[in-house]
N, CA, C and O atoms as a GROMACS GRO file, in nm:
protein
  236
    1MET      N    1   0.070  -0.136  -0.002
    1MET     CA    2   0.059   0.008  -0.012
    1MET      C    3   0.149   0.141   0.016
    1MET      O    4   0.244   0.163   0.091
    2ALA      N    5   0.072   0.224  -0.084
    2ALA     CA    6   0.107   0.334  -0.145
    2ALA      C    7   0.102   0.423   0.019
    2ALA      O    8   0.006   0.397   0.092
    3ASN      N    9   0.198   0.514   0.064
    3ASN     CA   10   0.171   0.587   0.163
    3ASN      C   11   0.201   0.517   0.314
    3ASN      O   12   0.160   0.581   0.410
    4GLN      N   13   0.264   0.400   0.337
    4GLN     CA   14   0.237   0.383   0.473
    4GLN      C   15   0.311   0.465   0.532
    4GLN      O   16   0.231   0.493   0.621
    5ASP      N   17   0.369   0.504   0.546
    5ASP     CA   18   0.424   0.566   0.643
    5ASP      C   19   0.342   0.728   0.698
    5ASP      O   20   0.310   0.772   0.808
    6ILE      N   21   0.336   0.757   0.622
    6ILE     CA   22   0.206   0.847   0.602
    6ILE      C   23   0.039   0.774   0.756
    6ILE      O   24  -0.020   0.823   0.852
    7ARG      N   25   0.039   0.668   0.696
    7ARG     CA   26  -0.065   0.615   0.742
    7ARG      C   27  -0.056   0.608   0.856
    7ARG      O   28  -0.142   0.651   0.934
    8PHE      N   29   0.114   0.518   0.912
    8PHE     CA   30   0.101   0.514   1.040
    8PHE      C   31   0.164   0.596   1.133
    8PHE      O   32   0.165   0.571   1.253
    9MET      N   33   0.228   0.714   1.071
    9MET     CA   34   0.249   0.849   1.127
    9MET      C   35   0.118   0.845   1.184
    9MET      O   36   0.124   0.790   1.293
   10ALA      N   37   0.004   0.881   1.154
   10ALA     CA   38  -0.102   0.988   1.184
   10ALA      C   39  -0.138   0.866   1.275
   10ALA      O   40  -0.187   0.913   1.378
   11ALA      N   41  -0.135   0.713   1.281
   11ALA     CA   42  -0.263   0.585   1.323
   11ALA      C   43  -0.167   0.614   1.500
   11ALA      O   44  -0.238   0.631   1.599
   12ASP      N   45  -0.021   0.615   1.515
   12ASP     CA   46   0.045   0.569   1.601
   12ASP      C   47   0.068   0.753   1.652
   12ASP      O   48   0.145   0.757   1.748
   13SER      N   49   0.012   0.915   1.605
   13SER     CA   50  -0.022   0.974   1.673
   13SER      C   51  -0.200   1.033   1.734
   13SER      O   52  -0.256   1.137   1.769
   14GLY      N   53  -0.223   0.922   1.720
   14GLY     CA   54  -0.351   0.955   1.744
   14GLY      C   55  -0.412   1.060   1.628
   14GLY      O   56  -0.461   1.144   1.704
   15VAL      N   57  -0.427   1.085   1.561
   15VAL     CA   58  -0.411   1.203   1.440
   15VAL      C   59  -0.526   1.139   1.334
   15VAL      O   60  -0.506   1.028   1.285
   16LYS      N   61  -0.593   1.181   1.317
   16LYS     CA   62  -0.729   1.072   1.192
   16LYS      C   63  -0.656   1.160   1.063
   16LYS      O   64  -0.574   1.246   1.097
   17LEU      N   65  -0.678   1.146   0.945
   17LEU     CA   66  -0.658   1.140   0.846
   17LEU      C   67  -0.735   1.199   0.774
   17LEU      O   68  -0.704   1.211   0.655
   18TRP      N   69  -0.885   1.266   0.833
   18TRP     CA   70  -0.980   1.380   0.775
   18TRP      C   71  -0.946   1.468   0.881
   18TRP      O   72  -1.018   1.568   0.869
   19GLN      N   73  -0.869   1.479   0.980
   19GLN     CA   74  -0.816   1.578   1.051
   19GLN      C   75  -0.683   1.639   1.005
   19GLN      O   76  -0.636   1.744   1.047
   20VAL      N   77  -0.615   1.537   0.887
   20VAL     CA   78  -0.510   1.650   0.816
   20VAL      C   79  -0.538   1.702   0.650
   20VAL      O   80  -0.475   1.764   0.565
   21ALA      N   81  -0.690   1.627   0.665
   21ALA     CA   82  -0.732   1.647   0.520
   21ALA      C   83  -0.772   1.794   0.583
   21ALA      O   84  -0.671   1.858   0.552
   22ASP      N   85  -0.834   1.861   0.632
   22ASP     CA   86  -0.889   1.991   0.710
   22ASP      C   87  -0.745   2.064   0.730
   22ASP      O   88  -0.744   2.178   0.682
   23ALA      N   89  -0.636   2.028   0.785
   23ALA     CA   90  -0.556   2.114   0.796
   23ALA      C   91  -0.481   2.119   0.660
   23ALA      O   92  -0.371   2.175   0.654
   24LEU      N   93  -0.524   2.075   0.578
   24LEU     CA   94  -0.453   2.129   0.399
   24LEU      C   95  -0.606   2.166   0.311
   24LEU      O   96  -0.611   2.187   0.190
   25GLY      N   97  -0.723   2.168   0.404
   25GLY     CA   98  -0.772   2.265   0.334
   25GLY      C   99  -0.868   2.180   0.196
   25GLY      O  100  -0.936   2.218   0.101
   26ILE      N  101  -0.827   2.051   0.249
   26ILE     CA  102  -0.920   1.998   0.111
   26ILE      C  103  -1.033   1.878   0.173
   26ILE      O  104  -1.044   1.859   0.294
   27ALA      N  105  -1.091   1.824   0.098
   27ALA     CA  106  -1.179   1.684   0.126
   27ALA      C  107  -1.126   1.588   0.209
   27ALA      O  108  -1.010   1.557   0.181
   28ASP      N  109  -1.182   1.525   0.316
   28ASP     CA  110  -1.112   1.404   0.336
   28ASP      C  111  -1.063   1.194   0.232
   28ASP      O  112  -1.000   1.089   0.238
   29CYS      N  113  -1.206   1.317   0.121
   29CYS     CA  114  -1.181   1.192   0.030
   29CYS      C  115  -1.082   1.246  -0.022
   29CYS      O  116  -0.984   1.184   0.018
   30SER      N  117  -1.058   1.313  -0.075
   30SER     CA  118  -0.941   1.367  -0.166
   30SER      C  119  -0.776   1.324  -0.107
   30SER      O  120  -0.696   1.275  -0.186
   31LEU      N  121  -0.739   1.349   0.031
   31LEU     CA  122  -0.666   1.287   0.086
   31LEU      C  123  -0.660   1.142   0.023
   31LEU      O  124  -0.578   1.104  -0.060
   32SER      N  125  -0.775   1.058   0.084
   32SER     CA  126  -0.791   0.937   0.078
   32SER      C  127  -0.698   0.890  -0.085
   32SER      O  128  -0.599   0.821  -0.108
   33ARG      N  129  -0.801   0.977  -0.179
   33ARG     CA  130  -0.694   0.970  -0.343
   33ARG      C  131  -0.633   0.999  -0.333
   33ARG      O  132  -0.580   0.927  -0.417
   34LYS      N  133  -0.554   1.057  -0.298
   34LYS     CA  134  -0.379   1.167  -0.308
   34LYS      C  135  -0.272   1.036  -0.250
   34LYS      O  136  -0.166   1.001  -0.303
   35LEU      N  137  -0.343   0.971  -0.114
   35LEU     CA  138  -0.307   0.838  -0.034
   35LEU      C  139  -0.317   0.712  -0.121
   35LEU      O  140  -0.285   0.602  -0.075
   36ARG      N  141  -0.343   0.720  -0.193
   36ARG     CA  142  -0.341   0.568  -0.321
   36ARG      C  143  -0.248   0.566  -0.390
   36ARG      O  144  -0.220   0.466  -0.456
   37HIS      N  145  -0.129   0.747  -0.391
   37HIS     CA  146   0.060   0.701  -0.509
   37HIS      C  147   0.056   0.733  -0.416
   37HIS      O  148  -0.012   0.773  -0.322
   38GLU      N  149   0.218   0.692  -0.483
   38GLU     CA  150   0.296   0.715  -0.321
   38GLU      C  151   0.332   0.947  -0.355
   38GLU      O  152   0.310   1.018  -0.453
   39LEU      N  153   0.361   0.962  -0.286
   39LEU     CA  154   0.398   1.077  -0.289
   39LEU      C  155   0.515   1.137  -0.343
   39LEU      O  156   0.614   1.082  -0.391
   40GLY      N  157   0.481   1.296  -0.324
   40GLY     CA  158   0.641   1.320  -0.384
   40GLY      C  159   0.709   1.316  -0.208
   40GLY      O  160   0.652   1.274  -0.107
   41ALA      N  161   0.856   1.378  -0.224
   41ALA     CA  162   0.922   1.393  -0.075
   41ALA      C  163   0.867   1.480  -0.020
   41ALA      O  164   0.806   1.474   0.086
   42GLU      N  165   0.891   1.613  -0.121
   42GLU     CA  166   0.830   1.805  -0.071
   42GLU      C  167   0.705   1.726   0.037
   42GLU      O  168   0.705   1.713   0.160
   43GLU      N  169   0.612   1.687  -0.059
   43GLU     CA  170   0.433   1.647  -0.007
   43GLU      C  171   0.433   1.600   0.076
   43GLU      O  172   0.356   1.630   0.168
   44LYS      N  173   0.540   1.479   0.087
   44LYS     CA  174   0.476   1.401   0.235
   44LYS      C  175   0.593   1.445   0.328
   44LYS      O  176   0.648   1.349   0.381
   45ARG      N  177   0.633   1.541   0.352
   45ARG     CA  178   0.722   1.609   0.414
   45ARG      C  179   0.584   1.681   0.506
   45ARG      O  180   0.540   1.642   0.614
   46LYS      N  181   0.529   1.814   0.411
   46LYS     CA  182   0.468   1.880   0.498
   46LYS      C  183   0.346   1.797   0.520
   46LYS      O  184   0.293   1.868   0.607
   47ILE      N  185   0.284   1.723   0.507
   47ILE     CA  186   0.190   1.642   0.573
   47ILE      C  187   0.250   1.557   0.667
   47ILE      O  188   0.173   1.465   0.692
   48LYS      N  189   0.355   1.549   0.730
   48LYS     CA  190   0.387   1.525   0.851
   48LYS      C  191   0.392   1.603   0.890
   48LYS      O  192   0.309   1.614   0.980
   49GLU      N  193   0.457   1.693   0.875
   49GLU     CA  194   0.456   1.863   1.000
   49GLU      C  195   0.303   1.892   1.047
   49GLU      O  196   0.254   1.942   1.148
   50ILE      N  197   0.249   1.836   0.925
   50ILE     CA  198   0.078   1.864   1.014
   50ILE      C  199   0.118   1.728   1.067
   50ILE      O  200   0.230   1.744   1.115
   51ILE      N  201   0.085   1.616   1.080
   51ILE     CA  202   0.077   1.502   1.152
   51ILE      C  203   0.145   1.592   1.330
   51ILE      O  204   0.075   1.642   1.418
   52GLN      N  205   0.235   1.587   1.326
   52GLN     CA  206   0.330   1.630   1.396
   52GLN      C  207   0.256   1.780   1.504
   52GLN      O  208   0.248   1.777   1.627
   53LYS      N  209   0.221   1.866   1.436
   53LYS     CA  210   0.203   1.970   1.460
   53LYS      C  211  -0.010   1.935   1.560
   53LYS      O  212  -0.057   1.970   1.668
   54LEU      N  213  -0.063   1.860   1.453
   54LEU     CA  214  -0.141   1.834   1.524
   54LEU      C  215  -0.177   1.725   1.651
   54LEU      O  216  -0.258   1.718   1.744
   55ALA      N  217  -0.080   1.657   1.603
   55ALA     CA  218  -0.112   1.548   1.761
   55ALA      C  219  -0.009   1.666   1.867
   55ALA      O  220  -0.061   1.668   1.979
   56LYS      N  221   0.082   1.734   1.862
   56LYS     CA  222   0.097   1.837   1.991
   56LYS      C  223  -0.048   1.883   2.054
   56LYS      O  224  -0.131   1.859   2.142
   57GLU      N  225  -0.031   1.928   1.995
   57GLU     CA  226  -0.257   2.042   1.999
   57GLU      C  227  -0.304   1.909   2.066
   57GLU      O  228  -0.382   1.950   2.151
   58SER      N  229  -0.301   1.791   2.075
   58SER     CA  230  -0.390   1.728   2.063
   58SER      C  231  -0.366   1.660   2.260
   58SER      O  232  -0.460   1.641   2.337
   59ASP      N  233  -0.217   1.636   2.291
   59ASP     CA  234  -0.183   1.675   2.374
   59ASP      C  235  -0.231   1.723   2.562
   59ASP      O  236  -0.148   1.775   2.636
   0.00000   0.00000   0.00000
């Protein structure tokens, strides 16, 4: 499955993918479609930063 690192990072951090989509300003179904194919390094970095930020906010 593509983008396993992002999926596992979100799950381990207690962050839902819909929260990531909301932070990106896109619909959750759009994020799900994006994650079907491996993302580029820059887009992955941006999403991982969002996951870290959301995880800190929920603590």
